[in-house]
N, C-alpha and C positions, 0 to 999 in steps of 0.2 A: 710578799713580805707581810707578816702578821704582827700586829701590835698588841695582841692579847697578852695581858699580864704586864704590859710595859709600865703602867703607873706603880704597881707593887714593886717591880724591880728597881725602878728609879728611886722610890722611897728608901729601899734598902741601901742602895749604893750611896745616896745622898746622906743618909744617916751614918753610914760607916765613915765617909770622908769627913763628916762633921766631928765624929769621935776622934779621928786621927788629928784633925786640926786642934781640937780641945786639948789633947794630950801634948801636942807640940807646943801649944801656948803655955800649958802648965810647966813643961820642961824648961822652956825659955825663961819663965818667971822664976823658977827655982834656981836655975844656974846663974842668972844675971841680977835678979832682984828687981828688975824693971818690968812693968806691965807690957809695954811694947818696946823691945830693945832698940835703942837709938833715937827714940822719940820722947818717951816719958821716963 
């Protein structure tokens, strides 16, 4: 098993999931008007 290029791949995947989370957070804020729905 080779881990060559693993850090670069991990960075890409982590960045993409971070973007998905940010878009989900933005969508929740736009639809509910709350920063964290159910808490604030």
